[in-house]
N, C-alpha and C positions, 0 to 999 in steps of 0.2 A: 504493499500500499504506500503511496507517495503523500507525504505530508504536504501541508500548505507551504511550509518553507522550501522544501524541494521543487514544489509546483512553481513557486516564485522564482526559484533559481533558474529552472528551465525557461520561464518567460523573459527574464532578463536576458540570459544568453541568446536566446532567440531574437530579441530586440538588437541586441549589440551586433549580432552576425548579419543581420539584414543589410542589403546593400542598396535597398531602392531609397529615393528621397521622399520625405513624407508629402502626402498630398498638400497642393497648394491652391487653396480656393479661388477661383476666378469670380470676378465680377460680370454681371451681364454685359457691361460694355466691352470688357476683356473677350468675352464670348463672341460678340458681335464683331470685333476686330478680327479674330481667328476666322471667323465665317466668311469676311471679307476677303481676307488672305488667301483662303481656299477657293472661293468662288471666281473673284476676278482678279487677285493679286494686289498689291501695295506697291508704292513708289517707294523705291531705295536709293536715294541719289547721294550716298554717302562717300563713295570713292570714283573719281572720274576714271580709273583704270578698269573698273568693273563693267563688263559688256550689257550687264542688265540694269535699266534703271526701274524695272517693275519684276519683283519675284512672286510666285505662287506656290502654295504647298502642293506636295505631290498629290495628284489625284488618284492614285491607285489604292491609297488609305482613304476610307469613309471620313467625312467630317467629323462624326462622332467619336472615331478613333482619335483622330488629332487632338480634338478637345480633351479627351481623356490622358492622352500623352501630355498635353500641355499641364494639366492639372497634376498629373502623378510626378512630373520632372521638373515642376517649379518654373514653368517657362511662360512668357508673355511676348506679344508682338514687340513691346518696347525692348525686351531683352534682346531679341533678335536683332534689332536695330543697333543696340548698344554693342552687341557682338560683331556687327559688320563695322561698327566705328572703331573700337579699339582692340579687336582680337588679333591674335596671332594666326597668320594664315599658313595652311600647309597643303600643298596640291598633290593629288594622288591620280594614278591612273589605274583603272580597274582593268582586269586581264581581258575584258570584251572591248578595251579601247576608250571607254567612257573617262572623262576627266571630272574629277570632283575636287572640291575645296573644303576642308575641314577648317573652320575658323574657331579658335579656343578663346573663349571669354575670360577675363583676369580670374574669375572664380573657379575656373577649371571646367566649367560646362562648355558645350561645343555645338555648332550647328554645322551640317553637311549640306554643302551647295552644289548644284550643277549650273554653272554660270553659262554653259552653251545652250541649254534650254530654258534657263531663268527658273529653275525649280528648287526649292527647299526640300531636300529628301529626308532629314532627320533632325531632331533636337534631342540632345543627350546631357544629361546631368554629370557633374563631375565624377561620380562614382560609377558611371556607366562603363560596362565591359565591352569592348570592341572586339 
């Protein structure tokens, strides 16, 4: 039989081993902004070297999945803008030949962009395992 203290120990250990970012509640305005980013894209004129002035969320993921990921991963559209402004850029070439740019925010979170097709592929918290 497990005592209450042992049960508490297991709960604490489970909490400490968890790698997910705690959910970040989004306001209705933030959800509306994510919806706009998904449906028609938003202007991102932060860097004149970026070939895209407008970026959209990857359409292969449904809007509800994107909203859930923004919530679970502590992201907002404003954080994507900040990442574009101040993040460290790393370019990768997928074995298929596609080019992607991972921009790392100062807090360690990152966004994966496809600047050829002007699409945001992924948002990832600092503890995300690639």
